[in-house]
C-alpha positions as CSV (number, residue, x, y, z in Angstrom):
1,X,-97.9,52.6,119.1
2,X,-98.0,53.5,122.7
3,X,-94.8,53.7,124.8
4,X,-94.9,51.9,128.2
5,X,-92.7,52.8,131.1
6,X,-92.8,50.9,134.4
7,X,-91.8,52.3,137.8
8,X,-91.4,50.1,140.9
9,X,-92.6,51.9,144.0
10,X,-93.4,51.6,147.8
11,X,-92.7,48.9,150.3
12,X,-94.9,46.4,148.3
13,X,-92.7,46.8,145.2
14,X,-95.7,47.8,143.1
15,X,-95.5,48.5,139.4
16,X,-96.8,51.9,138.3
17,X,-97.1,52.4,134.5
18,X,-96.9,55.4,132.2
19,X,-98.4,55.1,128.7
20,X,-97.9,57.8,126.2
21,X,-98.7,58.5,122.6
22,X,-97.1,60.4,119.7
23,X,-98.7,63.7,120.9
24,X,-96.9,63.2,124.3
25,X,-100.1,62.8,126.2
26,X,-99.8,60.2,128.9
27,X,-101.9,58.0,131.1
28,X,-100.8,57.1,134.6
29,X,-101.9,53.6,135.7
30,X,-101.9,52.5,139.4
31,X,-99.8,55.3,140.9
32,X,-98.1,53.6,143.9
33,X,-95.5,56.3,144.5
34,X,-95.2,56.7,148.3
35,X,-91.9,58.1,149.4
36,X,-91.0,61.7,148.4
37,X,-88.2,60.5,146.2
38,X,-90.6,58.1,144.4
39,X,-93.0,61.0,143.7
40,X,-90.1,63.1,142.4
41,X,-88.9,60.3,140.2
42,X,-92.3,60.0,138.5
43,X,-92.7,63.8,138.3
44,X,-89.2,64.3,136.8
45,X,-89.7,61.6,134.1
46,X,-92.9,63.2,133.0
47,X,-91.3,66.7,133.0
48,X,-88.1,65.6,131.3
49,X,-90.0,63.8,128.5
50,X,-92.4,66.7,128.1
51,X,-95.4,64.5,128.7
52,X,-98.8,65.8,129.5
53,X,-100.8,63.6,131.9
54,X,-104.4,63.4,130.8
55,X,-105.9,60.4,132.8
56,X,-105.3,58.3,135.9
57,X,-106.6,54.7,135.6
58,X,-106.6,52.0,138.2
59,X,-106.6,48.3,137.7
60,X,-108.0,48.0,141.3
61,X,-107.9,49.9,144.6
62,X,-105.7,47.9,147.0
63,X,-103.5,50.1,149.0
64,X,-100.2,49.5,147.2
65,X,-101.7,50.7,143.8
66,X,-103.2,53.9,145.1
67,X,-100.6,55.4,147.5
68,X,-99.8,58.2,145.0
69,X,-103.4,59.2,144.1
70,X,-103.3,62.4,146.2
71,X,-100.0,63.4,144.7
72,X,-101.4,62.8,141.2
73,X,-104.4,64.9,142.0
74,X,-102.3,67.8,143.4
75,X,-99.6,67.7,140.6
76,X,-101.8,67.2,137.6
77,X,-105.4,67.8,138.7
78,X,-106.4,64.2,137.8
79,X,-108.9,62.0,139.6
80,X,-108.8,58.2,139.4
81,X,-111.0,56.2,137.2
82,X,-111.8,52.6,138.3
83,X,-114.5,49.9,138.3
84,X,-117.5,50.7,140.4
85,X,-117.0,47.6,142.5
86,X,-113.7,49.2,143.8
87,X,-115.2,52.5,145.1
88,X,-115.9,51.4,148.6
89,X,-112.6,49.7,149.0
90,X,-110.8,52.9,147.9
91,X,-112.4,54.7,150.8
92,X,-111.0,52.2,153.3
93,X,-107.3,52.6,152.2
94,X,-106.3,54.8,155.2
95,X,-107.6,52.2,157.6
96,X,-105.6,49.4,155.9
97,X,-102.6,51.7,155.8
98,X,-102.7,52.1,159.5
99,X,-102.8,48.3,159.9
100,X,-99.6,48.1,157.8
101,X,-98.0,51.0,159.6
102,X,-98.2,53.1,156.4
103,X,-99.4,56.7,156.7
104,X,-101.8,57.1,153.8
105,X,-103.6,60.2,152.8
106,X,-107.3,59.9,152.1
107,X,-107.4,59.2,148.3
108,X,-109.5,61.5,146.1
109,X,-112.9,60.1,145.0
110,X,-113.1,58.7,141.5
111,X,-113.9,60.8,138.5
112,X,-115.5,58.1,136.5
113,X,-116.3,54.4,136.3
114,X,-114.5,51.9,134.1
115,X,-116.7,49.2,132.6
116,X,-116.1,45.8,131.0
117,X,-116.3,46.2,127.2
118,X,-115.4,49.9,127.4
119,X,-112.9,51.2,124.9
120,X,-110.7,54.2,125.7
121,X,-109.6,56.3,122.7
122,X,-106.1,57.6,123.3
123,X,-104.9,59.6,120.3
124,X,-104.7,57.2,117.4
125,X,-104.7,54.2,119.8
126,X,-107.4,52.2,121.6
127,X,-107.4,50.7,125.0
128,X,-109.9,48.0,125.7
129,X,-111.1,47.2,129.3
130,X,-111.9,43.7,130.5
131,X,-113.3,42.8,133.9
132,X,-111.1,40.2,135.7
133,X,-112.3,39.7,139.2
134,X,-110.7,37.3,141.7
135,X,-107.9,39.3,143.2
136,X,-110.4,42.0,144.0
137,X,-114.1,42.3,143.0
138,X,-113.5,45.1,140.5
139,X,-110.1,44.2,139.0
140,X,-109.8,45.2,135.4
141,X,-107.1,44.8,132.8
142,X,-106.2,47.2,130.0
143,X,-105.6,45.6,126.6
144,X,-103.7,47.2,123.8
145,X,-104.6,44.9,120.9
146,X,-102.7,46.8,118.3
147,X,-99.4,46.1,119.9
148,X,-100.4,43.0,121.8
149,X,-99.8,44.3,125.3
150,X,-101.8,43.9,128.6
151,X,-101.5,46.1,131.7
152,X,-102.8,43.5,134.1
153,X,-102.7,44.6,137.7
154,X,-102.6,41.8,140.2
155,X,-104.3,39.1,138.1
156,X,-101.5,37.2,136.3
157,X,-97.8,37.3,137.3
158,X,-94.7,35.6,135.9
159,X,-95.3,32.0,137.0
160,X,-97.8,33.1,139.6
161,X,-101.2,34.7,140.2
162,X,-102.7,37.4,142.4
163,X,-103.3,36.6,146.0
164,X,-106.9,36.0,147.0
165,X,-106.8,36.4,150.8
166,X,-107.4,40.2,150.6
167,X,-110.8,41.9,150.5
168,X,-112.7,40.9,147.4
169,X,-110.5,37.9,146.6
170,X,-111.7,34.5,145.5
171,X,-109.4,31.9,144.1
172,X,-111.8,30.1,141.8
173,X,-113.0,33.4,140.4
174,X,-109.4,34.5,139.7
175,X,-108.5,31.3,137.8
176,X,-111.7,31.7,135.8
177,X,-110.8,35.3,134.9
178,X,-107.4,34.2,133.7
179,X,-108.6,31.3,131.7
180,X,-111.6,32.9,130.2
181,X,-110.4,36.5,129.7
182,X,-106.6,36.5,129.4
183,X,-105.8,33.0,128.0
184,X,-108.1,33.7,125.1
185,X,-105.5,36.3,123.9
186,X,-102.8,35.2,121.5
187,X,-99.7,33.7,123.0
188,X,-97.6,36.7,121.9
189,X,-99.3,39.2,124.2
190,X,-97.0,40.7,126.7
191,X,-98.4,41.0,130.2
192,X,-97.2,43.9,132.4
193,X,-98.2,42.9,135.9
194,X,-98.7,44.9,139.1
195,X,-95.6,43.3,140.7
196,X,-92.5,41.6,139.2
197,X,-91.3,41.3,135.7
198,X,-93.4,41.2,132.5
199,X,-94.3,37.8,130.9
200,X,-96.3,36.5,128.0
201,X,-99.6,34.7,127.7
202,X,-98.0,31.8,125.9
203,X,-95.3,31.4,128.6
204,X,-97.8,31.4,131.4
205,X,-100.0,28.8,129.7
206,X,-97.1,26.4,129.7
207,X,-95.2,27.3,132.9
208,X,-97.6,28.8,135.4
209,X,-98.0,26.2,138.2
210,X,-101.3,27.6,139.3
211,X,-102.9,27.1,135.9
212,X,-101.8,23.5,135.1
């Protein structure tokens, strides 16, 4: 079973996740660490728990999810992996940062593409990738079927959904992604979103006002 540890970083209150296995290898998902103390918090946790970062995965490439990419590259020699539809958007991050008054270093170019239907072998565990566009064109979710967990990015939130007024957003597409991709999972699946608290598929089917 993989361990999951969330961190909340940057002015957008973005959730960065660490996943690690029994061998203490870890995957960094959506590194949003921006302030020096945020980078130190992540670094210290990894060091104190004797973890070895082996991959950096992105659910999508909006600015709040990638502010720590340069730090991750320098600290661990890791390059991001993301859906090919997100590559161009990643290149524009410094421009959007300037518009928000956020100094953002040019993020490193991706190492590899993530594809729908791809399965990542991580020690004894498997991570399935599904394509869930709507918040952005290349949004993906990471599914841990063995333990019924989802690292969902900005697709589905506790009683809410991802915004669709950013580049690559489309409201109808997002609702379709949730209904056809996430809501086909068992109700017991826990969703770890890109912002806010975790939730479950079953809870959102009943209580999410956007999906009535």
